[in-house]
VMD Tcl script that builds the backbone (N, CA, C; Angstrom):
set m [mol new atoms 426]
animate dup $m
set s [atomselect $m all]
$s set {name element resname resid chain x y z} {
  {N N MET 1 A 19.734 4.096 1.023}
  {CA C MET 1 A 18.450 4.734 1.223}
  {C C MET 1 A 18.310 5.210 2.674}
  {N N ASN 2 A 18.801 4.419 3.616}
  {CA C ASN 2 A 18.731 4.822 5.026}
  {C C ASN 2 A 19.516 6.104 5.276}
  {N N ARG 3 A 20.661 6.229 4.642}
  {CA C ARG 3 A 21.472 7.434 4.828}
  {C C ARG 3 A 20.800 8.657 4.234}
  {N N ILE 4 A 20.172 8.478 3.083}
  {CA C ILE 4 A 19.466 9.590 2.457}
  {C C ILE 4 A 18.308 10.040 3.339}
  {N N GLU 5 A 17.526 9.086 3.858}
  {CA C GLU 5 A 16.421 9.427 4.750}
  {C C GLU 5 A 16.925 10.113 6.010}
  {N N PHE 6 A 18.016 9.620 6.560}
  {CA C PHE 6 A 18.562 10.221 7.771}
  {C C PHE 6 A 18.984 11.661 7.521}
  {N N ILE 7 A 19.686 11.898 6.419}
  {CA C ILE 7 A 20.137 13.259 6.108}
  {C C ILE 7 A 18.936 14.170 5.870}
  {N N GLY 8 A 17.942 13.674 5.166}
  {CA C GLY 8 A 16.741 14.480 4.919}
  {C C GLY 8 A 16.012 14.811 6.201}
  {N N ASN 9 A 15.820 13.801 7.049}
  {CA C ASN 9 A 15.081 14.014 8.292}
  {C C ASN 9 A 15.880 14.809 9.315}
  {N N ALA 10 A 17.190 14.619 9.340}
  {CA C ALA 10 A 18.013 15.249 10.365}
  {C C ALA 10 A 18.503 16.643 9.969}
  {N N ILE 11 A 18.634 16.906 8.673}
  {CA C ILE 11 A 19.217 18.186 8.270}
  {C C ILE 11 A 18.242 19.037 7.459}
  {N N PHE 12 A 17.776 18.532 6.332}
  {CA C PHE 12 A 17.011 19.370 5.413}
  {C C PHE 12 A 15.649 19.782 5.953}
  {N N ILE 13 A 14.900 18.860 6.499}
  {CA C ILE 13 A 13.559 19.198 6.988}
  {C C ILE 13 A 13.624 20.202 8.140}
  {N N PRO 14 A 14.458 19.995 9.162}
  {CA C PRO 14 A 14.527 21.017 10.221}
  {C C PRO 14 A 14.963 22.391 9.712}
  {N N PHE 15 A 15.952 22.432 8.801}
  {CA C PHE 15 A 16.379 23.723 8.277}
  {C C PHE 15 A 15.281 24.390 7.460}
  {N N PHE 16 A 14.523 23.615 6.720}
  {CA C PHE 16 A 13.406 24.158 5.955}
  {C C PHE 16 A 12.359 24.748 6.887}
  {N N LEU 17 A 12.022 24.016 7.936}
  {CA C LEU 17 A 11.021 24.507 8.878}
  {C C LEU 17 A 11.516 25.735 9.641}
  {N N ILE 18 A 12.791 25.767 9.982}
  {CA C ILE 18 A 13.357 26.943 10.640}
  {C C ILE 18 A 13.319 28.143 9.696}
  {N N ALA 19 A 13.650 27.931 8.423}
  {CA C ALA 19 A 13.612 29.025 7.449}
  {C C ALA 19 A 12.197 29.567 7.291}
  {N N VAL 20 A 11.211 28.689 7.259}
  {CA C VAL 20 A 9.816 29.142 7.158}
  {C C VAL 20 A 9.428 29.896 8.419}
  {N N GLY 21 A 9.823 29.384 9.567}
  {CA C GLY 21 A 9.515 30.058 10.823}
  {C C GLY 21 A 10.115 31.444 10.899}
  {N N MET 22 A 11.267 31.642 10.280}
  {CA C MET 22 A 11.904 32.956 10.287}
  {C C MET 22 A 11.192 33.927 9.347}
  {N N ILE 23 A 10.499 33.425 8.346}
  {CA C ILE 23 A 9.770 34.283 7.413}
  {C C ILE 23 A 8.461 34.770 8.021}
  {N N VAL 24 A 7.830 33.921 8.827}
  {CA C VAL 24 A 6.523 34.244 9.394}
  {C C VAL 24 A 6.658 35.375 10.402}
  {N N ASP 25 A 5.775 36.368 10.271}
  {CA C ASP 25 A 5.747 37.507 11.179}
  {C C ASP 25 A 4.455 37.430 11.994}
  {N N ILE 26 A 4.570 37.010 13.242}
  {CA C ILE 26 A 3.400 36.826 14.096}
  {C C ILE 26 A 2.700 38.159 14.385}
  {N N SER 27 A 3.430 39.263 14.351}
  {CA C SER 27 A 2.814 40.561 14.637}
  {C C SER 27 A 1.765 40.950 13.597}
  {N N VAL 28 A 1.789 40.325 12.429}
  {CA C VAL 28 A 0.777 40.595 11.405}
  {C C VAL 28 A -0.599 40.181 11.923}
  {N N LEU 29 A -0.644 39.156 12.768}
  {CA C LEU 29 A -1.921 38.698 13.304}
  {C C LEU 29 A -2.568 39.740 14.206}
  {N N THR 30 A -1.760 40.571 14.854}
  {CA C THR 30 A -2.309 41.579 15.763}
  {C C THR 30 A -2.541 42.925 15.081}
  {N N LYS 31 A -2.037 43.119 13.886}
  {CA C LYS 31 A -2.175 44.410 13.191}
  {C C LYS 31 A -3.569 44.627 12.615}
  {N N GLY 32 A -4.254 43.570 12.331}
  {CA C GLY 32 A -5.588 43.715 11.759}
  {C C GLY 32 A -6.226 42.350 11.594}
  {N N PRO 33 A -7.503 42.352 11.253}
  {CA C PRO 33 A -8.223 41.077 11.156}
  {C C PRO 33 A -7.996 40.320 9.854}
  {N N ASN 34 A -7.250 40.875 8.906}
  {CA C ASN 34 A -7.114 40.235 7.595}
  {C C ASN 34 A -6.520 38.838 7.683}
  {N N ALA 35 A -5.443 38.666 8.431}
  {CA C ALA 35 A -4.802 37.352 8.520}
  {C C ALA 35 A -5.719 36.345 9.192}
  {N N ILE 36 A -6.441 36.765 10.214}
  {CA C ILE 36 A -7.364 35.868 10.905}
  {C C ILE 36 A -8.518 35.479 9.986}
  {N N ILE 37 A -9.058 36.455 9.260}
  {CA C ILE 37 A -10.159 36.168 8.326}
  {C C ILE 37 A -9.688 35.198 7.244}
  {N N ILE 38 A -8.502 35.430 6.718}
  {CA C ILE 38 A -7.946 34.534 5.698}
  {C C ILE 38 A -7.745 33.133 6.274}
  {N N ALA 39 A -7.208 33.061 7.490}
  {CA C ALA 39 A -6.962 31.755 8.120}
  {C C ALA 39 A -8.267 30.999 8.348}
  {N N VAL 40 A -9.277 31.685 8.857}
  {CA C VAL 40 A -10.569 31.033 9.116}
  {C C VAL 40 A -11.209 30.582 7.800}
  {N N THR 41 A -11.155 31.427 6.786}
  {CA C THR 41 A -11.742 31.078 5.488}
  {C C THR 41 A -11.025 29.895 4.854}
  {N N LEU 42 A -9.700 29.938 4.818}
  {CA C LEU 42 A -8.931 28.836 4.234}
  {C C LEU 42 A -9.153 27.531 4.998}
  {N N THR 43 A -9.133 27.607 6.324}
  {CA C THR 43 A -9.292 26.409 7.135}
  {C C THR 43 A -10.682 25.811 6.965}
  {N N THR 44 A -11.700 26.657 6.994}
  {CA C THR 44 A -13.074 26.173 6.820}
  {C C THR 44 A -13.252 25.525 5.447}
  {N N ALA 45 A -12.772 26.185 4.420}
  {CA C ALA 45 A -12.899 25.638 3.059}
  {C C ALA 45 A -12.126 24.327 2.921}
  {N N ALA 46 A -10.924 24.273 3.488}
  {CA C ALA 46 A -10.109 23.060 3.366}
  {C C ALA 46 A -10.746 21.881 4.090}
  {N N ILE 47 A -11.200 22.100 5.313}
  {CA C ILE 47 A -11.789 21.004 6.087}
  {C C ILE 47 A -13.122 20.573 5.479}
  {N N LEU 48 A -13.943 21.538 5.074}
  {CA C LEU 48 A -15.240 21.202 4.488}
  {C C LEU 48 A -15.087 20.420 3.183}
  {N N THR 49 A -14.208 20.848 2.309}
  {CA C THR 49 A -14.043 20.144 1.030}
  {C C THR 49 A -13.428 18.759 1.209}
  {N N LYS 50 A -12.526 18.616 2.155}
  {CA C LYS 50 A -11.975 17.276 2.410}
  {C C LYS 50 A -13.044 16.351 2.994}
  {N N TRP 51 A -13.923 16.891 3.860}
  {CA C TRP 51 A -14.991 16.075 4.407}
  {C C TRP 51 A -15.972 15.679 3.305}
  {N N LEU 52 A -16.300 16.625 2.416}
  {CA C LEU 52 A -17.199 16.295 1.306}
  {C C LEU 52 A -16.595 15.239 0.387}
  {N N ALA 53 A -15.302 15.330 0.131}
  {CA C ALA 53 A -14.639 14.316 -0.692}
  {C C ALA 53 A -14.708 12.949 -0.020}
  {N N ALA 54 A -14.502 12.912 1.295}
  {CA C ALA 54 A -14.600 11.642 2.026}
  {C C ALA 54 A -16.035 11.128 2.018}
  {N N PHE 55 A -17.008 12.027 2.114}
  {CA C PHE 55 A -18.418 11.640 2.087}
  {C C PHE 55 A -18.803 11.037 0.742}
  {N N PHE 56 A -18.406 11.680 -0.347}
  {CA C PHE 56 A -18.728 11.151 -1.667}
  {C C PHE 56 A -18.009 9.825 -1.927}
  {N N THR 57 A -16.797 9.698 -1.422}
  {CA C THR 57 A -16.088 8.416 -1.533}
  {C C THR 57 A -16.837 7.333 -0.778}
  {N N GLN 58 A -17.346 7.681 0.405}
  {CA C GLN 58 A -18.135 6.720 1.187}
  {C C GLN 58 A -19.372 6.287 0.414}
  {N N MET 59 A -20.058 7.237 -0.207}
  {CA C MET 59 A -21.276 6.911 -0.949}
  {C C MET 59 A -20.972 6.037 -2.171}
  {N N ILE 60 A -19.920 6.372 -2.890}
  {CA C ILE 60 A -19.597 5.646 -4.112}
  {C C ILE 60 A -19.160 4.213 -3.812}
  {N N PHE 61 A -18.307 4.041 -2.810}
  {CA C PHE 61 A -17.753 2.720 -2.516}
  {C C PHE 61 A -18.472 2.001 -1.384}
  {N N ARG 62 A -19.540 2.596 -0.853}
  {CA C ARG 62 A -20.354 2.021 0.219}
  {C C ARG 62 A -19.519 1.685 1.464}
  {N N TYR 63 A -18.726 2.633 1.903}
  {CA C TYR 63 A -17.932 2.471 3.115}
  {C C TYR 63 A -18.775 2.814 4.335}
  {N N SER 64 A -18.301 2.398 5.494}
  {CA C SER 64 A -18.984 2.724 6.743}
  {C C SER 64 A -18.629 4.146 7.167}
  {N N GLY 65 A -19.320 4.625 8.185}
  {CA C GLY 65 A -19.031 5.956 8.703}
  {C C GLY 65 A -17.626 6.059 9.270}
  {N N ALA 66 A -17.177 4.997 9.931}
  {CA C ALA 66 A -15.819 5.002 10.485}
  {C C ALA 66 A -14.778 5.050 9.368}
  {N N GLN 67 A -15.045 4.350 8.278}
  {CA C GLN 67 A -14.106 4.387 7.155}
  {C C GLN 67 A -14.093 5.779 6.506}
  {N N ARG 68 A -15.254 6.425 6.437}
  {CA C ARG 68 A -15.303 7.793 5.914}
  {C C ARG 68 A -14.482 8.726 6.791}
  {N N GLU 69 A -14.634 8.603 8.109}
  {CA C GLU 69 A -13.872 9.441 9.027}
  {C C GLU 69 A -12.375 9.181 8.898}
  {N N LEU 70 A -12.011 7.938 8.659}
  {CA C LEU 70 A -10.601 7.591 8.484}
  {C C LEU 70 A -10.051 8.209 7.197}
  {N N ILE 71 A -10.824 8.150 6.135}
  {CA C ILE 71 A -10.412 8.782 4.878}
  {C C ILE 71 A -10.247 10.287 5.081}
  {N N PHE 72 A -11.204 10.892 5.773}
  {CA C PHE 72 A -11.124 12.329 6.046}
  {C C PHE 72 A -9.881 12.659 6.871}
  {N N GLY 73 A -9.645 11.891 7.917}
  {CA C GLY 73 A -8.502 12.160 8.781}
  {C C GLY 73 A -7.170 12.013 8.066}
  {N N LEU 74 A -7.069 10.984 7.245}
  {CA C LEU 74 A -5.806 10.747 6.554}
  {C C LEU 74 A -5.545 11.727 5.413}
  {N N SER 75 A -6.586 12.333 4.883}
  {CA C SER 75 A -6.383 13.226 3.738}
  {C C SER 75 A -6.526 14.706 4.064}
  {N N SER 76 A -6.882 15.055 5.292}
  {CA C SER 76 A -7.221 16.452 5.549}
  {C C SER 76 A -6.061 17.337 5.986}
  {N N SER 77 A -4.929 16.775 6.327}
  {CA C SER 77 A -3.831 17.663 6.734}
  {C C SER 77 A -3.176 18.280 5.504}
  {N N HIS 78 A -2.849 19.550 5.635}
  {CA C HIS 78 A -2.218 20.309 4.558}
  {C C HIS 78 A -0.887 20.803 5.080}
  {N N ALA 79 A 0.194 20.260 4.604}
  {CA C ALA 79 A 1.470 20.715 5.135}
  {C C ALA 79 A 2.486 20.973 4.027}
  {N N ALA 80 A 3.049 19.947 3.480}
  {CA C ALA 80 A 4.210 20.092 2.600}
  {C C ALA 80 A 3.897 20.860 1.318}
  {N N ALA 81 A 2.926 20.392 0.564}
  {CA C ALA 81 A 2.630 21.040 -0.721}
  {C C ALA 81 A 2.087 22.443 -0.518}
  {N N THR 82 A 1.238 22.610 0.469}
  {CA C THR 82 A 0.672 23.928 0.740}
  {C C THR 82 A 1.765 24.919 1.102}
  {N N LEU 83 A 2.658 24.489 1.964}
  {CA C LEU 83 A 3.748 25.361 2.398}
  {C C LEU 83 A 4.662 25.722 1.232}
  {N N ALA 84 A 4.960 24.763 0.381}
  {CA C ALA 84 A 5.825 25.027 -0.767}
  {C C ALA 84 A 5.189 26.026 -1.727}
  {N N VAL 85 A 3.909 25.851 -2.018}
  {CA C VAL 85 A 3.218 26.745 -2.943}
  {C C VAL 85 A 3.146 28.158 -2.378}
  {N N ILE 86 A 2.811 28.268 -1.117}
  {CA C ILE 86 A 2.690 29.590 -0.499}
  {C C ILE 86 A 4.044 30.287 -0.443}
  {N N LEU 87 A 5.100 29.544 -0.134}
  {CA C LEU 87 A 6.430 30.163 -0.090}
  {C C LEU 87 A 6.869 30.667 -1.455}
  {N N VAL 88 A 6.589 29.910 -2.492}
  {CA C VAL 88 A 6.942 30.359 -3.845}
  {C C VAL 88 A 6.170 31.626 -4.200}
  {N N GLY 89 A 4.875 31.637 -3.890}
  {CA C GLY 89 A 4.064 32.829 -4.156}
  {C C GLY 89 A 4.494 34.028 -3.341}
  {N N PHE 90 A 4.892 33.805 -2.092}
  {CA C PHE 90 A 5.340 34.898 -1.230}
  {C C PHE 90 A 6.665 35.471 -1.715}
  {N N LYS 91 A 7.600 34.581 -2.073}
  {CA C LYS 91 A 8.912 35.058 -2.542}
  {C C LYS 91 A 8.800 35.757 -3.904}
  {N N ALA 92 A 7.807 35.362 -4.714}
  {CA C ALA 92 A 7.612 36.001 -6.016}
  {C C ALA 92 A 6.848 37.325 -5.891}
  {N N GLY 93 A 6.344 37.614 -4.708}
  {CA C GLY 93 A 5.609 38.857 -4.501}
  {C C GLY 93 A 4.154 38.786 -4.886}
  {N N ILE 94 A 3.657 37.605 -5.177}
  {CA C ILE 94 A 2.254 37.429 -5.560}
  {C C ILE 94 A 1.352 37.466 -4.328}
  {N N LEU 95 A 1.842 36.918 -3.219}
  {CA C LEU 95 A 1.067 36.824 -1.984}
  {C C LEU 95 A 1.686 37.714 -0.915}
  {N N ASP 96 A 0.849 38.226 -0.020}
  {CA C ASP 96 A 1.369 39.078 1.043}
  {C C ASP 96 A 1.509 38.303 2.356}
  {N N GLU 97 A 1.916 39.021 3.420}
  {CA C GLU 97 A 2.145 38.384 4.715}
  {C C GLU 97 A 0.868 37.833 5.323}
  {N N ASN 98 A -0.261 38.458 5.047}
  {CA C ASN 98 A -1.534 37.966 5.579}
  {C C ASN 98 A -1.837 36.562 5.071}
  {N N ILE 99 A -1.617 36.338 3.793}
  {CA C ILE 99 A -1.865 35.019 3.207}
  {C C ILE 99 A -0.858 34.010 3.766}
  {N N LEU 100 A 0.395 34.402 3.886}
  {CA C LEU 100 A 1.415 33.502 4.432}
  {C C LEU 100 A 1.066 33.084 5.852}
  {N N ASN 101 A 0.745 34.052 6.708}
  {CA C ASN 101 A 0.403 33.729 8.090}
  {C C ASN 101 A -0.908 32.957 8.187}
  {N N GLY 102 A -1.879 33.307 7.364}
  {CA C GLY 102 A -3.135 32.549 7.337}
  {C C GLY 102 A -2.917 31.110 6.924}
  {N N THR 103 A -2.009 30.905 5.999}
  {CA C THR 103 A -1.709 29.548 5.551}
  {C C THR 103 A -0.973 28.749 6.622}
  {N N ILE 104 A -0.091 29.401 7.355}
  {CA C ILE 104 A 0.596 28.715 8.452}
  {C C ILE 104 A -0.417 28.278 9.509}
  {N N ILE 105 A -1.394 29.145 9.792}
  {CA C ILE 105 A -2.457 28.773 10.736}
  {C C ILE 105 A -3.285 27.626 10.170}
  {N N LEU 106 A -3.579 27.660 8.861}
  {CA C LEU 106 A -4.287 26.563 8.198}
  {C C LEU 106 A -3.540 25.249 8.392}
  {N N ILE 107 A -2.244 25.257 8.173}
  {CA C ILE 107 A -1.442 24.043 8.322}
  {C C ILE 107 A -1.508 23.537 9.756}
  {N N LEU 108 A -1.372 24.431 10.710}
  {CA C LEU 108 A -1.426 24.048 12.117}
  {C C LEU 108 A -2.765 23.411 12.469}
  {N N ILE 109 A -3.853 24.063 12.105}
  {CA C ILE 109 A -5.181 23.565 12.471}
  {C C ILE 109 A -5.506 22.263 11.757}
  {N N THR 110 A -5.231 22.180 10.456}
  {CA C THR 110 A -5.575 20.955 9.736}
  {C C THR 110 A -4.738 19.766 10.189}
  {N N CYS 111 A -3.502 19.989 10.564}
  {CA C CYS 111 A -2.691 18.881 11.072}
  {C C CYS 111 A -3.221 18.382 12.414}
  {N N ILE 112 A -3.679 19.294 13.252}
  {CA C ILE 112 A -4.258 18.891 14.541}
  {C C ILE 112 A -5.574 18.149 14.318}
  {N N VAL 113 A -6.445 18.699 13.478}
  {CA C VAL 113 A -7.731 18.056 13.197}
  {C C VAL 113 A -7.516 16.680 12.577}
  {N N ALA 114 A -6.597 16.579 11.643}
  {CA C ALA 114 A -6.335 15.297 10.982}
  {C C ALA 114 A -5.831 14.258 11.967}
  {N N SER 115 A -4.966 14.651 12.877}
  {CA C SER 115 A -4.435 13.704 13.863}
  {C C SER 115 A -5.540 13.151 14.757}
  {N N PHE 116 A -6.369 14.045 15.283}
  {CA C PHE 116 A -7.435 13.594 16.173}
  {C C PHE 116 A -8.501 12.804 15.423}
  {N N ALA 117 A -8.857 13.235 14.224}
  {CA C ALA 117 A -9.873 12.527 13.438}
  {C C ALA 117 A -9.395 11.132 13.060}
  {N N THR 118 A -8.137 11.013 12.676}
  {CA C THR 118 A -7.597 9.702 12.301}
  {C C THR 118 A -7.551 8.773 13.498}
  {N N GLU 119 A -7.107 9.275 14.636}
  {CA C GLU 119 A -7.037 8.432 15.833}
  {C C GLU 119 A -8.425 7.942 16.237}
  {N N LYS 120 A -9.392 8.839 16.261}
  {CA C LYS 120 A -10.761 8.472 16.640}
  {C C LYS 120 A -11.360 7.471 15.652}
  {N N ALA 121 A -11.186 7.729 14.364}
  {CA C ALA 121 A -11.758 6.849 13.336}
  {C C ALA 121 A -11.085 5.483 13.331}
  {N N ALA 122 A -9.791 5.443 13.570}
  {CA C ALA 122 A -9.093 4.153 13.599}
  {C C ALA 122 A -9.595 3.291 14.753}
  {N N LYS 123 A -9.798 3.905 15.911}
  {CA C LYS 123 A -10.335 3.151 17.051}
  {C C LYS 123 A -11.740 2.643 16.757}
  {N N LYS 124 A -12.568 3.526 16.171}
  {CA C LYS 124 A -13.941 3.145 15.855}
  {C C LYS 124 A -13.971 2.027 14.810}
  {N N SER 125 A -13.128 2.125 13.816}
  {CA C SER 125 A -13.066 1.105 12.768}
  {C C SER 125 A -12.600 -0.235 13.329}
  {N N LEU 126 A -11.603 -0.189 14.196}
  {CA C LEU 126 A -11.108 -1.419 14.816}
  {C C LEU 126 A -12.180 -2.061 15.685}
  {N N LEU 127 A -12.902 -1.270 16.466}
  {CA C LEU 127 A -13.969 -1.817 17.301}
  {C C LEU 127 A -15.071 -2.440 16.457}
  {N N GLN 128 A -15.409 -1.805 15.337}
  {CA C GLN 128 A -16.421 -2.381 14.455}
  {C C GLN 128 A -15.955 -3.710 13.882}
  {N N LYS 129 A -14.690 -3.789 13.516}
  {CA C LYS 129 A -14.149 -5.025 12.963}
  {C C LYS 129 A -14.134 -6.133 14.013}
  {N N ILE 130 A -13.775 -5.786 15.238}
  {CA C ILE 130 A -13.753 -6.774 16.323}
  {C C ILE 130 A -15.166 -7.257 16.614}
  {N N GLN 131 A -16.130 -6.342 16.673}
  {CA C GLN 131 A -17.507 -6.725 16.948}
  {C C GLN 131 A -18.091 -7.593 15.841}
  {N N LYS 132 A -17.680 -7.346 14.620}
  {CA C LYS 132 A -18.178 -8.139 13.497}
  {C C LYS 132 A -17.666 -9.580 13.565}
  {N N ASN 133 A -16.464 -9.776 14.075}
  {CA C ASN 133 A -15.862 -11.105 14.118}
  {C C ASN 133 A -16.189 -11.890 15.382}
  {N N LEU 134 A -16.808 -11.245 16.388}
  {CA C LEU 134 A -17.167 -11.962 17.605}
  {C C LEU 134 A -18.400 -12.818 17.361}
  {N N PRO 135 A -18.494 -13.977 18.065}
  {CA C PRO 135 A -19.700 -14.795 17.925}
  {C C PRO 135 A -20.892 -14.094 18.573}
  {N N MET 136 A -22.088 -14.525 18.220}
  {CA C MET 136 A -23.306 -13.924 18.733}
  {C C MET 136 A -23.363 -14.050 20.248}
  {N N SER 137 A -23.917 -13.062 20.887}
  {CA C SER 137 A -24.054 -13.050 22.338}
  {C C SER 137 A -25.254 -13.903 22.740}
  {N N PHE 138 A -25.186 -14.467 23.944}
  {CA C PHE 138 A -26.272 -15.291 24.432}
  {C C PHE 138 A -27.175 -14.528 25.404}
  {N N GLU 139 A -27.064 -13.213 25.444}
  {CA C GLU 139 A -27.899 -12.430 26.348}
  {C C GLU 139 A -29.355 -12.544 25.948}
  {N N GLY 140 A -30.200 -12.660 26.935}
  {CA C GLY 140 A -31.635 -12.713 26.689}
  {C C GLY 140 A -32.135 -14.046 26.176}
  {N N SER 141 A -31.277 -15.067 26.096}
  {CA C SER 141 A -31.739 -16.361 25.575}
  {C C SER 141 A -32.236 -17.281 26.676}
  {N N PHE 142 A -32.168 -16.824 27.918}
  {CA C PHE 142 A -32.629 -17.702 29.011}
  {C C PHE 142 A -34.027 -17.414 29.370}
}
mol reanalyze $m
mol bondsrecalc $m
mol representation Tube
mol addrep $m
């Protein structure tokens, strides 16, 4: 299993990412606003729906705000499946370069947002857990 993981991480994943990078045409972003509009729309919809899913999960299971943020952070990045679906659609001629580039921007933004949201929520959740387990303070008792 270690050898399979090593080969996948060392060979297949980098070659896949290089192949995707070679398909992306950055000049499409400067040719017109379509790719930017698509990227903003996809990113807004993806982040908003993931936040709503985390919010409803919080309401149903009575989680804290920090736990909701952690759920949002851990589930909001879109990378592997999104990239695979878009590449299949692009190679089949169903999707154009604007959608491909907009999706690459979506992946970039959601991965950044997910990383920062998860880090912030994990710290907040840990602090809440530590505060819950500390004994009561004696401030103001004198």
